[in-house]
N, C-alpha and C positions, 0 to 999 in steps of 0.2 A: 880499186877505183870504182866509183859509182857509175852505173849506167844511166842512160837518159831516163829510163823508167824509174830508177831508184831516186834520181833527183826530183822527179815529179812527185813521187810518193812522199819523200821527205819534205818537200816544199808544202805540200797539202797538210802534212802533220804540223809543221811549224805555224802555217797560217791558221789552222784550226785551233791550235793552242792559244794563239793570240785572240781569235774571235771569242773563244770561251772565256778568256780573261776579261775581254771587253764586255761580254754579256753579263758576267758576274758583277762587274763594276756598275753597270747600269741597272741591273735587277734590284740591287739594294735600295734604290730610290722607291721601289714599289712596296718595301716592307711597311706593314701597318704602323710600326712604331718608328719609322724613319725619322720623323720630326723629333721624337724623344731622344733618339740616339744622337742626332746632330746637336740638340740643346744641351745634352749632358756631356758632350765631348767624346762620345764613344763611337762615332760614325767611322772615323778613320781606322781605329783598332779593329772594329768588327769587320770592316772591308778587308783589312790585311789578313784576318783569320780565314775568311772565305777564299780569298785569292791564294793563300798558301795551300789551303785544303784542296784546291783544284790543280794548281800548277806543279806542286812537288810530286804528287803521284804520277803525273804525266812524265816527269823527268825520270822517276824510278822506272817506269815502264819502258822509257826510251833506252836507259842505260842497261837494261836487260838484253837489249837487242843490238846496240851499237856502242862504240867506245870513242867516238870523235868529239864528244863534249864531256870530258871527264871532270869530276870534282877536283882531283889532284891534291896537291898539298902546297904549303908555303915554303918558298926558299928565303931564308932570313935576309940575305943581302939584297935580293931583288925586291922583297917586300919593303925593306927600309928605303930604298930609292923611290919607290912609288908612294910611300907615306910622305916623304919629303915633297914630292910633286903635289900631292893632295893638299898638304898643309900650305904650300905656296899658293895653290889655286884658291883655297878658302880665304887666306889673308887678302889676296887680290880682290876677291869678291866683296869683301867688307867695304870697299871703296865705292861701290855702286849699288849694292842691293837695297831694296826698299822693304820695310816690315810688311809681312803678309798677314792679312786680317784673320785668316782661319787659325793661324798659330797663336795669334794674340788672344782670340776668342777661346781657344783651347786652354791656354795658360790660366784664363780667368775662371775655369771650372774648378780649379784647386789641384793640389799636389797629387791626390789619388788618380784623377783623370789623366794628369800629365805622366804619372808613372805608368799607367796602362799603355798610353801612346808610346812612351819611351821603350817599353818592353817589346811591343809589337814591331816598332820601327827599327829596333836593333836586332831582334832575334828572328823575325819572320820576313819582313819586307826585303832585306838584302838578299835572302835566299831565292824567293820566288821571282823577284825582279831581275836578278842576274841570270837565273835559269831561262826566263822568258826572253829578255832583251839581248844580253851578251851571249846567251846560249843559243836558244832556238832561232830568234830572228837574225842575229848576225851570221849564224851559220848558214841560214837560208839564203841570205844575200850573197855570202861568199861562194855558195854552190854554183851560182850563175855568173858571178864576176870575180873570180879568185885573184885577178890582177888588179882590181880596183878596190883595194882594201880601204883606202880613206873614204871613198864614196859609200862603201858598205857601212863603215863606222859612223859616218855622218847621217845616213838615212836611219840607222838604228837609233842614233842619239836624238834625232828630231822626233821620232815616234815616242821615245822615252819621255822627252820633255812635254810633248803634246798630251800624253796620258795623265800627266799630273795636273788634272784640271782644278785642283784646289788652289793653285797658284794663279794670280791674276796680273802680276807686273811682268812686263816684257824682260826686265833685268833678270828676274828669276828664271825665266825660260831660257835666256842665254846661259846663265850659270848652270842650269841643269844639262844643257846641251854640251857644254865644255866638260862638266863632270862625267857625263856618259862617254865622251870621246876618250877621256883618261881611262875609264873602266874597260872600254873596248880594246884600247891598246894593251892594258894589263892582261886582258883575256888572251889576246893574240901572242903576246910576249911570253906568257907563262904556259900557254897551251892548256889551260884549265880554268875552272871557275873559282877555285879557292882564293886566289889573289883579288879578283874583283869583289867577291863576297866580303872579304876581310876589309877592303877599302871602303866599300859601301856601308859596312857596319860601323866602322870608325867615323866616317862622315856623318851618319845619323846620330851617333852617340855625341859628337862634339856639337852638333846643331841643336840637339833637343835637351841635352843634360842641363845647360844653364837655365833654360825656360822652366824645367822641373824644379831646379833648385830655388829659383826665385818665385815660384808660383805661390 
């Protein structure tokens, strides 16, 4: 069991990881070629590369010292149930989601730009976002409120939605929050990151693949 000192140290590590992630997200706006990246549809992919390069090594460092946020593995039966829940959520969202301008603009850059976005959104984003949000942040909240799991899940999900600043419609923010709640629940039920990473990957693939196909 973690001592009070351990909890403080871990909380500082989790918070510092989030701050580093936020700084990286903001620093890219200072790049000399920021405008060119945005105009060419490469801003989000480049941002994903930098965020992955920062967060994943922190996770490796963490796993060398602790075992409470394991990558784990998929259990087919459990994964199938959560996939069904994800599909149901995505179908329900089609009834109220509004088209997001950044994705429309991205698709207008052509198939090569969309392919780069697809690859980074499927291969990189699910890993570092699950490590940071369903890993570090959720774990940090649970350290101090282990009996308030839903509150910890909700707070994690609100932060997750808020950090997706490329989305402007409130309907999308609600959808992101619900999606994150599902991922948080998957993390807690499976006691690993493998299941939420898999669900996140599947979600991004389903969301972006049609845009790439029709670009």
